[in-house]
Legacy VTK file of the C-alpha trace (Angstrom):
# vtk DataFile Version 3.0
C-alpha trace
ASCII
DATASET POLYDATA
POINTS 309 float
-68.795 -36.555 -12.528
-68.193 -35.607 -9.590
-67.289 -32.698 -10.124
-70.450 -32.051 -12.067
-72.517 -33.142 -9.247
-70.708 -31.251 -6.710
-70.444 -27.869 -8.378
-74.401 -28.417 -9.867
-75.250 -29.055 -5.985
-73.194 -25.736 -4.400
-75.079 -23.481 -7.690
-78.224 -24.534 -6.150
-77.931 -24.299 -2.786
-76.821 -20.880 -3.455
-79.606 -19.898 -6.113
-82.267 -21.084 -2.637
-83.920 -17.514 -1.486
-82.933 -16.479 2.505
-81.641 -20.010 3.271
-78.588 -18.474 5.022
-80.913 -16.672 6.889
-82.779 -19.663 7.786
-79.994 -21.859 8.217
-79.006 -18.721 10.960
-82.181 -19.322 12.530
-81.751 -22.847 13.066
-78.714 -22.443 14.725
-80.003 -19.976 17.505
-82.980 -21.181 18.208
-81.025 -24.346 18.668
-78.082 -23.063 20.608
-79.571 -23.646 23.918
-82.057 -26.146 25.179
-82.874 -27.566 21.741
-79.124 -28.159 20.687
-79.965 -32.307 21.581
-83.251 -32.452 19.747
-81.285 -31.076 16.864
-78.652 -33.445 17.089
-81.097 -36.089 17.183
-82.688 -35.211 14.181
-78.844 -35.190 12.374
-78.542 -38.344 13.618
-81.572 -40.027 12.561
-80.530 -39.083 9.825
-77.812 -41.702 9.354
-80.945 -44.383 10.457
-83.409 -42.961 8.333
-80.830 -43.793 5.211
-79.538 -47.144 6.722
-82.949 -48.353 6.769
-83.092 -47.406 2.985
-80.212 -49.106 2.626
-80.879 -52.596 4.328
-84.077 -52.411 2.339
-82.430 -52.119 -0.779
-80.402 -55.241 -0.064
-83.003 -57.171 0.930
-84.570 -56.228 -2.495
-81.764 -56.860 -4.715
-80.972 -60.690 -3.093
-82.385 -62.401 -6.201
-79.930 -60.430 -8.330
-76.779 -59.946 -7.021
-75.205 -60.310 -3.722
-74.829 -56.557 -2.549
-72.858 -55.789 0.887
-74.703 -52.960 3.376
-71.499 -50.644 2.528
-72.260 -50.905 -1.125
-75.967 -50.652 -0.552
-75.074 -47.717 1.652
-72.951 -45.658 -1.235
-75.080 -46.840 -3.922
-77.688 -45.145 -2.023
-76.145 -42.044 -1.251
-75.249 -42.138 -4.815
-78.574 -41.884 -5.961
-79.258 -39.360 -3.860
-76.464 -37.111 -4.935
-77.765 -38.040 -9.070
-81.651 -37.122 -8.333
-80.972 -33.420 -6.754
-81.587 -32.150 -10.227
-84.394 -34.168 -11.507
-87.982 -34.083 -11.586
-89.378 -35.614 -8.645
-85.571 -37.395 -8.091
-85.951 -40.128 -11.216
-82.136 -39.329 -11.447
-81.938 -41.573 -8.072
-81.875 -44.941 -10.299
-78.984 -44.151 -12.303
-77.584 -43.498 -9.310
-78.102 -46.773 -7.197
-77.032 -48.678 -9.796
-73.609 -47.448 -10.904
-72.289 -50.052 -7.772
-74.104 -52.857 -9.851
-72.450 -55.117 -11.982
-72.834 -53.338 -15.600
-74.677 -56.456 -17.072
-77.253 -56.418 -13.802
-77.873 -52.810 -14.028
-80.834 -52.409 -16.148
-82.759 -54.742 -14.081
-81.839 -53.314 -10.549
-83.858 -50.404 -11.934
-86.566 -52.265 -11.960
-85.947 -53.085 -8.471
-84.986 -49.867 -7.268
-88.392 -48.703 -8.536
-90.148 -51.496 -6.805
-88.627 -50.050 -3.626
-89.569 -46.921 -4.511
-92.854 -47.525 -4.935
-93.214 -49.388 -2.050
-92.249 -45.821 0.239
-95.012 -44.200 -2.008
-97.230 -46.362 -1.043
-97.285 -46.335 2.500
-97.123 -42.004 2.094
-99.801 -42.034 0.497
-101.365 -44.707 3.263
-100.418 -42.157 6.183
-101.262 -39.229 4.218
-104.739 -40.239 3.223
-105.148 -41.252 6.907
-103.486 -37.763 7.881
-106.274 -35.972 5.865
-108.751 -37.675 7.302
-107.657 -36.358 11.523
-107.113 -32.475 10.531
-110.155 -32.304 8.344
-112.011 -30.772 11.503
-109.343 -28.275 11.741
-109.162 -27.035 7.826
-112.842 -26.921 8.560
-112.601 -24.992 11.268
-109.883 -22.365 9.861
-111.482 -19.718 7.691
-108.299 -19.171 5.912
-108.669 -22.388 4.050
-112.326 -23.331 4.858
-112.404 -22.965 0.646
-110.441 -25.748 0.237
-112.227 -28.618 2.031
-114.453 -30.087 -0.672
-110.976 -30.259 -2.424
-109.330 -32.056 0.447
-112.541 -34.465 0.702
-111.565 -35.475 -3.632
-107.816 -35.328 -2.787
-108.648 -37.928 0.121
-110.787 -39.845 -2.314
-108.702 -40.133 -5.040
-105.574 -41.102 -2.440
-107.450 -43.680 -1.226
-108.480 -44.985 -4.703
-104.955 -44.735 -6.068
-103.482 -46.490 -2.738
-106.028 -49.807 -3.274
-104.985 -49.904 -6.953
-101.328 -49.425 -5.908
-101.218 -52.397 -3.228
-103.116 -54.550 -5.883
-100.199 -53.383 -8.283
-97.230 -54.168 -5.898
-98.417 -57.415 -5.142
-99.477 -58.767 -8.644
-96.149 -57.680 -10.282
-94.846 -61.093 -10.861
-97.928 -61.644 -12.956
-98.145 -58.089 -14.782
-95.150 -58.463 -16.636
-95.997 -62.144 -17.470
-98.989 -60.738 -19.188
-97.084 -57.964 -20.984
-94.387 -60.502 -21.749
-96.631 -61.950 -24.195
-96.799 -59.113 -26.291
-94.021 -59.632 -29.105
-92.856 -56.250 -30.075
-91.928 -55.398 -26.230
-91.367 -58.984 -24.780
-87.398 -57.662 -25.165
-87.897 -54.779 -23.293
-89.794 -56.635 -20.769
-86.934 -59.451 -20.003
-84.867 -56.748 -17.993
-87.896 -56.564 -15.481
-88.479 -60.425 -15.213
-86.410 -60.382 -11.969
-89.987 -58.484 -10.192
-91.319 -62.293 -10.966
-89.115 -63.765 -8.835
-89.171 -61.622 -5.539
-91.776 -63.235 -3.567
-94.704 -61.795 -1.585
-92.310 -61.990 1.711
-89.689 -59.774 0.378
-92.306 -57.630 -0.613
-94.193 -57.717 2.757
-90.376 -56.710 3.994
-89.737 -53.571 2.079
-93.194 -52.151 3.122
-91.910 -52.719 6.807
-88.660 -50.851 6.231
-90.981 -48.115 4.551
-93.177 -47.823 7.584
-90.008 -47.273 9.832
-88.448 -44.759 7.763
-91.465 -42.963 7.342
-91.993 -43.116 11.284
-88.216 -41.589 11.572
-89.282 -39.334 9.007
-91.935 -37.987 11.433
-90.116 -37.919 14.456
-87.513 -35.599 12.792
-89.929 -33.297 11.273
-91.781 -33.180 14.875
-87.940 -32.559 16.822
-87.250 -29.252 14.356
-90.742 -27.965 14.697
-90.165 -28.269 18.099
-86.511 -26.678 18.089
-87.882 -24.078 16.007
-90.695 -23.408 18.876
-93.812 -24.146 16.244
-96.227 -25.249 19.194
-97.720 -28.423 18.060
-98.787 -31.663 19.589
-96.883 -34.877 18.640
-100.425 -36.105 17.382
-101.341 -33.058 15.744
-97.276 -32.825 14.211
-97.896 -37.076 13.193
-100.683 -36.593 10.737
-100.114 -32.693 9.639
-96.327 -33.875 8.497
-97.930 -37.230 6.853
-100.317 -34.398 4.447
-96.814 -32.635 4.199
-95.178 -35.685 2.977
-97.856 -36.950 0.400
-98.208 -33.367 -1.187
-94.266 -33.227 -1.674
-94.724 -37.117 -3.134
-97.398 -36.501 -5.576
-96.392 -32.880 -7.080
-93.850 -33.261 -9.489
-90.630 -31.102 -8.733
-86.992 -31.205 -8.482
-84.993 -32.004 -5.407
-83.199 -28.754 -5.059
-85.894 -26.422 -6.128
-88.356 -28.532 -3.278
-87.369 -26.048 -0.563
-89.944 -23.293 -1.973
-92.936 -25.525 -1.873
-92.066 -27.006 1.701
-91.806 -23.382 2.563
-95.197 -23.066 0.857
-96.782 -26.371 2.067
-95.672 -26.265 5.894
-97.214 -22.843 6.083
-100.751 -23.718 4.764
-100.670 -26.956 6.978
-98.999 -25.763 10.215
-100.553 -22.498 10.284
-103.838 -24.368 10.964
-102.155 -25.056 14.642
-99.419 -22.241 15.239
-99.072 -18.329 13.659
-94.717 -18.902 14.119
-94.357 -19.103 9.708
-90.554 -17.876 10.957
-90.345 -21.261 12.689
-92.426 -23.147 10.229
-89.457 -21.900 7.338
-87.054 -22.840 9.325
-87.653 -26.364 10.310
-88.887 -27.376 6.388
-85.247 -25.863 5.545
-83.552 -27.683 8.188
-84.992 -31.017 7.777
-84.287 -30.555 3.642
-80.758 -29.336 4.252
-80.147 -32.710 6.641
-81.643 -35.374 5.009
-81.035 -34.241 1.516
-78.455 -32.012 0.787
-75.712 -33.660 3.494
-76.487 -37.094 2.297
-76.035 -35.894 -1.629
-72.639 -34.447 -0.682
-71.831 -37.850 0.719
-72.985 -39.285 -2.328
-71.062 -37.430 -4.612
-67.835 -37.811 -2.775
-68.203 -41.775 -3.084
-68.939 -41.318 -6.702
-64.805 -40.259 -6.538
-64.562 -44.790 -5.878
-67.137 -45.625 -8.570
-64.902 -46.933 -11.062
-62.524 -48.761 -9.097
-66.238 -51.170 -7.465
-67.102 -52.006 -10.978
LINES 1 310
309 0 1 2 3 4 5 6 7 8 9 10 11 12 13 14 15 16 17 18 19 20 21 22 23 24 25 26 27 28 29 30 31 32 33 34 35 36 37 38 39 40 41 42 43 44 45 46 47 48 49 50 51 52 53 54 55 56 57 58 59 60 61 62 63 64 65 66 67 68 69 70 71 72 73 74 75 76 77 78 79 80 81 82 83 84 85 86 87 88 89 90 91 92 93 94 95 96 97 98 99 100 101 102 103 104 105 106 107 108 109 110 111 112 113 114 115 116 117 118 119 120 121 122 123 124 125 126 127 128 129 130 131 132 133 134 135 136 137 138 139 140 141 142 143 144 145 146 147 148 149 150 151 152 153 154 155 156 157 158 159 160 161 162 163 164 165 166 167 168 169 170 171 172 173 174 175 176 177 178 179 180 181 182 183 184 185 186 187 188 189 190 191 192 193 194 195 196 197 198 199 200 201 202 203 204 205 206 207 208 209 210 211 212 213 214 215 216 217 218 219 220 221 222 223 224 225 226 227 228 229 230 231 232 233 234 235 236 237 238 239 240 241 242 243 244 245 246 247 248 249 250 251 252 253 254 255 256 257 258 259 260 261 262 263 264 265 266 267 268 269 270 271 272 273 274 275 276 277 278 279 280 281 282 283 284 285 286 287 288 289 290 291 292 293 294 295 296 297 298 299 300 301 302 303 304 305 306 307 308
């Protein structure tokens, strides 16, 4: 399993167009005064995934007593598994490797609930971002034709977010209703752990998700500064929020996500800056630090998987 994941990650990285050139540009840009910012972006990666590990540990409390160390291994293994799956659905399978076999199916439902909380925060912040940069979109002759599309997208996201919050805080009630259906009640029994989840835990998950989102924003803005993309913190905050919204709602594979990151970066950051090379390099740096490095670490943790179950 380790060999397959490691080989797959390496093959996909090798296939990324101009990846070596972008990484070289990052190093050259950061070799001077920007070195501390690049180092801070790297250190914030540990904060980011540490927060996610703590969030999942909290979500799992009604199912199993998961240590923080086990939670970190689960999170990183999930990233490694997710790199070749659409919208990272393989993360569910990777996380439950370090859970007792008889509890793994129920752990998948908790993983989904944890991911759902992060998606809700992304949708809230992305929708707000669309509102704050709407005037910039209207003022840009290159994308003015998309103004109506932005308005429609914002309306759809707001409606979906409201519906999502209703579902999120009523998962237990939904499970109870579905359990009454005779043909599928055996399947839904695995999701009964969601019924036992209290509102306080759900709020804590949203809080962790919001803090993680803030870390993402700081990382991206620091990387943009390193790459000399002239963008204010306020503009960067909301533009990156929209970027993450687009990446969250459009189906893709993590290792093929870099191309989309490039396209969306130029489309969005191009509203404020003409440094397209810097935008490409910033997108590459964030992708490499936040996804590839943790995935490589997660693949190594798989070597000790059998000893832990």
